[in-house]
N, C-alpha and C positions, 0 to 999 in steps of 0.2 A: 813223644811230645815233651814239653817242659812243664806241663801241668799234671797234677795227679788226681784231682777231684773226680773227673769222669771215670777214669779207669778204676778208682777205688769204689765208686758206686757200683759199677758193673761187676767188679770182683766180689763184692759183698753179696750181690744178687745171685751170681753164679754159684758161690759157695752154698747159699741157701737152697739152691736147686740141686745140690749134690755134687757139683764139680770140684775137683781139686784145682786150686788156682796157685800158680807160681808167678809172683810179681817180681820182675827183674828191674823195676824202677822207671825213672823218667830220663829223657834225653839220652837214650841208650844208643850206642854206635851200631850201625848196620851190621858190622861183622860180629858183634856180640849176639845179635839175634840168630845169626847163622850158627854160631858156636853152641848156643843154648838149645836150638832145635836139634842139632846133631847129638848133643850130650843127653838131653832130657827126653827126646822123642815124644813130644806132646801130640795129642790128637788135634788140638786147635791152638793156633797162635792168634792172639788179639792185638791189634795195633790201633791206638787211639791218637787222634790229632784234634786239638781244640782250636787251632788257628790254621788259616789257609796256608800260611808260610811253612807249616810243619807237615802238611799233607803229602808233600813229595817224598818224605821219609817212608811212608807206607809203600809207595811205588818202588823205592830203592830196595826196601827189605824183600819184597816179593821177587824182584829181579835178582837179587843176591842169592835168595834161596834157589831160584831156578838155575843160576850159574853154578851153584854148589851141588846140584843134583838132588836137592832136598825138597823141591816144591811139591812133588807128588806124594811126599810122606807126611804132610801136615796140611790141614785145612786152615785157611786164613780168613778171619773176620776182621773187618775194620769198622771204626766208629769215630764219633766226635761231631761237634756242632756243624762244621762245614761239609762233612762227608755226605755224599748222596749215593743212591743206587747206581746212577750213571758212572760216577767216579769208580765205584767198586768194580763194575764191568770193565771199565777202561784199563784199570791196572791189574786185572786178573784175580781179584779177591774172590773167595768162595761165597762170602756173605757180608752183609752190612747190618750193623745195629744202629738204627736211627735214634734209639734211646735205650736205656738200660733194660727195660722189659723186652724189647724186641731183640736185643743182643742175646738174652737168655733163650728166647724162643728160637732164634736162628742157630744158636749153639746146640740146642737139643736136636734140631733137625740135622745139623752137620754130623752128629754122632749116631744118627739113626734112631734117636729115642722118641721122635715125634713124627 
């Protein structure tokens, strides 16, 4: 997405919950996500979209991870104002954070901590 406020709030709350957060910025190219997942081997990849026009990037990233053979190596959580549980299912995300608190809760579940 091109906005940082939502991801910054979620990142702060994730850090407070004990997660190590690596922020690769805003308006990140799809291929950069693939490269960073390959390089950093995160447990979870978070994708935020504040506008409906940027939601398709979430789908593109998940598809690119699948094409690169990395999709099974990382859990993907999506969030942002227009994002719904239905959208998460449609694009193959593992979880959705409808707000920052639920993003933390879902992330804990994804790593088996809850």
